[in-house]
C-alpha positions as CSV (number, residue, x, y, z in Angstrom):
1,M,27.0,24.8,-33.3
2,T,30.0,27.3,-33.9
3,L,33.3,26.1,-32.3
4,P,35.8,28.6,-30.8
5,V,38.8,29.1,-33.0
6,P,41.8,28.4,-30.7
7,T,44.6,30.8,-30.8
8,D,47.3,28.8,-29.2
9,G,47.7,26.1,-32.0
10,A,45.5,23.6,-30.1
11,R,43.3,21.4,-31.9
12,P,39.6,22.7,-31.6
13,P,37.3,20.2,-29.8
14,S,35.3,18.1,-31.9
15,P,31.5,18.6,-32.5
16,R,29.4,16.2,-30.6
17,P,26.0,14.7,-31.7
18,A,22.9,17.1,-30.7
19,A,21.4,15.6,-27.4
20,S,18.0,14.9,-27.6
21,E,16.2,17.0,-24.9
22,M,12.9,14.5,-25.2
23,A,13.2,11.0,-26.2
24,L,9.1,10.9,-26.6
25,Q,9.4,13.8,-28.7
26,D,11.6,11.7,-31.0
27,M,10.1,8.3,-30.8
28,L,6.3,9.4,-30.2
29,P,6.0,10.6,-34.2
30,H,7.4,7.1,-35.1
31,V,5.5,5.0,-33.0
32,L,1.9,7.0,-34.0
33,R,2.7,6.2,-37.6
34,L,3.5,2.6,-37.1
35,F,0.1,2.3,-34.9
36,R,-1.7,4.0,-37.6
37,R,-0.1,1.7,-40.2
38,E,-0.7,-1.3,-38.0
39,P,-3.6,-0.5,-35.4
40,A,-3.6,-4.4,-34.5
41,L,0.0,-4.0,-33.3
42,A,-1.2,-1.3,-30.8
43,I,-3.9,-3.6,-29.7
44,T,-1.5,-6.6,-29.3
45,L,0.8,-4.6,-27.4
46,G,-1.5,-3.4,-24.9
47,Y,-3.1,-6.8,-24.3
48,L,0.3,-8.3,-23.6
49,L,0.8,-5.6,-20.9
50,L,-2.5,-6.7,-19.6
51,V,-1.5,-10.3,-19.6
52,M,1.8,-9.6,-18.1
53,A,0.5,-7.5,-15.2
54,G,-2.3,-10.3,-14.5
55,I,0.1,-13.4,-14.5
56,F,2.3,-11.4,-12.2
57,Y,-0.4,-10.4,-9.9
58,N,-1.5,-14.0,-9.6
59,A,1.9,-15.4,-8.9
60,R,2.5,-12.6,-6.2
61,F,-1.0,-13.0,-4.7
62,F,-1.5,-16.8,-4.6
63,G,2.3,-17.5,-3.7
64,Q,1.6,-15.8,-0.5
65,F,-0.8,-18.5,0.3
66,G,1.6,-21.6,-1.0
67,I,-0.8,-21.7,-4.1
68,P,1.5,-22.6,-7.3
69,V,-1.0,-21.0,-9.4
70,L,1.4,-21.1,-12.5
71,T,2.0,-24.9,-12.4
72,L,-2.0,-25.3,-12.0
73,S,-2.7,-22.9,-14.7
74,Q,-3.5,-23.6,-18.5
75,I,-2.8,-21.2,-21.4
76,S,-6.2,-20.1,-21.5
77,D,-5.7,-18.8,-17.7
78,F,-2.6,-16.9,-18.6
79,L,-4.8,-15.1,-21.6
80,I,-7.5,-14.2,-19.4
81,A,-5.4,-13.0,-16.1
82,G,-5.2,-9.3,-16.8
83,I,-8.8,-8.9,-18.0
84,Q,-10.0,-10.6,-14.5
85,Q,-7.9,-8.1,-12.6
86,P,-9.0,-4.5,-13.5
87,I,-6.2,-3.0,-11.5
88,A,-3.8,-4.4,-14.6
89,I,-5.9,-2.0,-17.0
90,L,-5.4,0.9,-14.4
91,L,-1.5,-0.1,-14.7
92,V,-1.5,0.1,-18.6
93,L,-3.3,3.2,-18.6
94,S,-1.0,5.1,-16.3
95,T,2.2,3.8,-17.9
96,L,2.1,6.8,-20.3
97,P,2.1,9.6,-17.7
98,L,4.7,8.0,-16.0
99,C,6.9,8.1,-19.1
100,W,6.0,11.9,-19.9
101,L,7.1,12.7,-16.4
102,F,10.6,10.5,-16.9
103,D,10.9,12.5,-20.0
104,L,10.6,15.9,-18.2
105,A,13.1,14.8,-15.8
106,N,15.2,13.7,-18.7
107,R,15.0,17.1,-20.5
108,R,16.2,18.9,-17.4
109,Y,19.1,16.4,-17.1
110,V,20.1,16.9,-20.8
111,R,20.0,20.6,-20.7
112,R,22.2,20.8,-17.4
113,R,24.4,18.3,-19.3
114,V,24.9,20.4,-22.3
115,R,25.6,23.5,-19.8
116,T,28.2,21.7,-18.0
117,I,30.1,20.5,-21.4
118,E,30.2,24.1,-22.5
119,R,31.3,25.3,-19.2
120,L,34.2,22.7,-19.2
121,R,35.1,23.3,-23.0
122,A,35.4,27.0,-22.3
123,M,38.0,26.3,-19.7
124,A,41.7,27.1,-20.6
125,A,43.4,25.2,-18.3
126,P,40.9,22.3,-17.2
127,A,42.4,20.2,-14.1
128,G,42.5,16.2,-14.6
129,W,39.2,15.5,-13.0
130,Q,37.5,17.9,-15.0
131,R,38.8,16.7,-18.4
132,L,37.8,13.3,-16.9
133,H,34.3,14.8,-16.5
134,L,34.1,16.2,-19.7
135,W,35.0,12.8,-21.4
136,R,32.3,11.0,-19.6
137,L,29.6,13.7,-20.5
138,E,30.6,13.6,-24.1
139,W,30.8,9.5,-24.0
140,R,27.2,9.5,-22.6
141,D,26.2,11.7,-25.5
142,R,27.2,9.1,-27.8
143,Q,25.6,6.2,-26.3
144,V,21.9,6.4,-27.8
145,W,20.7,3.1,-26.4
146,I,20.8,4.3,-23.0
147,M,17.8,6.3,-23.1
148,P,15.2,3.6,-24.5
149,L,16.9,0.9,-22.3
150,S,16.3,3.4,-19.3
151,Y,12.5,4.2,-20.6
152,L,12.3,-0.1,-20.4
153,A,13.9,-0.3,-17.1
154,V,11.1,2.4,-15.3
155,V,8.1,0.5,-17.0
156,V,9.2,-2.6,-15.7
157,L,10.1,-1.6,-12.5
158,Y,7.1,0.6,-12.2
159,G,4.8,-2.2,-13.2
160,W,6.5,-4.6,-10.6
161,A,6.1,-2.3,-7.8
162,F,2.6,-1.4,-8.9
163,V,1.3,-4.8,-9.0
164,A,3.1,-5.9,-6.2
165,L,1.6,-3.5,-3.8
166,Y,-1.7,-4.3,-5.0
167,A,-1.4,-8.1,-4.5
168,D,-0.1,-7.5,-1.1
169,Y,-2.9,-5.3,-0.1
170,R,-5.3,-7.8,-1.4
171,V,-3.4,-10.7,0.6
172,H,-3.7,-8.3,3.7
173,R,-7.5,-8.0,3.5
174,V,-7.9,-11.7,2.9
175,R,-5.9,-12.6,6.2
176,E,-7.9,-10.2,8.0
177,G,-11.0,-12.0,6.8
178,D,-12.4,-9.0,4.5
179,A,-13.0,-11.2,1.5
180,A,-15.9,-13.1,-0.1
181,Q,-17.1,-16.3,2.0
182,V,-18.3,-19.5,0.0
183,R,-19.8,-22.7,1.0
184,V,-18.6,-25.7,-0.8
185,W,-20.2,-29.0,-1.6
186,L,-18.2,-31.8,-2.9
187,G,-19.3,-34.6,-4.9
188,G,-21.2,-37.2,-2.9
189,G,-21.3,-34.8,0.2
190,E,-24.7,-33.8,1.5
191,A,-23.3,-31.7,4.7
192,G,-20.8,-29.7,2.6
193,F,-17.4,-29.7,2.5
194,K,-16.6,-27.0,5.7
195,P,-13.5,-25.7,7.2
196,E,-12.2,-26.7,10.6
197,Q,-13.5,-24.0,12.5
198,A,-16.0,-22.2,10.7
199,Q,-19.0,-22.3,8.5
200,A,-17.9,-21.0,5.1
201,W,-14.4,-20.8,3.2
202,T,-12.6,-17.4,2.0
203,Y,-12.6,-17.6,-1.9
204,L,-9.5,-16.6,-3.4
205,G,-9.8,-17.3,-7.2
206,A,-9.6,-20.0,-9.5
207,V,-8.3,-21.2,-12.6
208,A,-9.8,-23.5,-15.5
209,N,-9.2,-27.0,-13.4
210,Y,-9.0,-25.7,-9.5
211,V,-10.6,-23.5,-7.2
212,F,-8.7,-22.0,-4.4
213,V,-10.3,-21.4,-1.0
214,Y,-8.7,-20.2,2.2
215,D,-9.4,-21.4,5.9
216,H,-9.1,-17.9,8.0
217,A,-9.4,-19.5,11.5
218,A,-6.8,-22.3,10.5
219,G,-4.6,-20.2,8.2
220,R,-4.5,-22.7,5.5
221,S,-5.3,-22.9,1.9
222,V,-7.1,-25.5,-0.2
223,I,-6.9,-26.4,-3.6
224,L,-10.1,-28.0,-4.9
225,P,-10.4,-29.8,-8.3
226,V,-13.1,-28.7,-10.5
227,E,-14.5,-32.1,-11.1
228,N,-15.0,-32.9,-7.4
229,I,-17.1,-29.9,-6.8
230,E,-20.8,-30.2,-7.1
231,R,-21.7,-26.6,-6.3
232,I,-20.1,-23.3,-4.8
233,E,-22.6,-20.7,-2.9
234,P,-21.5,-17.4,-1.9
235,V,-22.4,-16.4,1.7
236,K,-24.2,-13.2,1.9
237,S,-22.9,-11.3,5.1
238,A,-23.8,-8.0,6.4
239,Q,-20.2,-7.5,7.1
240,P,-16.9,-9.0,6.5
241,V,-15.6,-11.6,8.8
242,G,-12.7,-9.8,9.7
243,L,-14.7,-6.4,10.5
244,A,-17.1,-8.8,12.5
245,A,-14.3,-10.0,14.8
246,R,-13.2,-6.7,15.3
247,L,-16.2,-5.0,16.3
248,A,-17.6,-8.1,18.5
249,P,-17.7,-7.2,22.1
250,K,-14.6,-8.7,24.1
251,P,-15.2,-10.8,27.1
């Protein structure tokens, strides 16, 4: 870029570093070369994203039923947490389009910032606030670490919101009764382990050493050690419990 030559003896403005319009265009070639050289790294990073999404989903979902799932889980449970939740796979696959959209917005912002800098530099006698604004914009151009950190923040916040909304949706479905129903037999119990006001439990999930069930009528959760369970039998229902309650005739 050619700088204008001052005619009043003032010092010419110092050249600023060229701003990248699209951060992905700068990073993507390097990332692709790295993944081609180390394909196991791409698989590892994708798997770690799945695991993190699954762990956060479990903490959010079971936490709303008063179940300390992270305390009760083992390392093997953490490693398969994301694989057990297909929504985690969707989260990972949707991250790249999100970054691309964020990159488009960043390109428009950078172009507008460049035009503003050029306009402020072209002023013969800028006001004090305009000089301050120019200094701030030029300082922003020199901080190359801001954009990668912004991408990381967007991905983390998006993942948190995505998984949290889905976990809350699943919690609502369970409390409405629209979830899998099971009958549980504990060791030495011939009649079966039943809820207070129903014939079956709502199945919440399980980890290596525990099974989690929910009494929809009483609104309480129960943690059952695996070694105490003789068998679990799914209940075949023509329609979910919550739907049946809503469709039942009112007296």
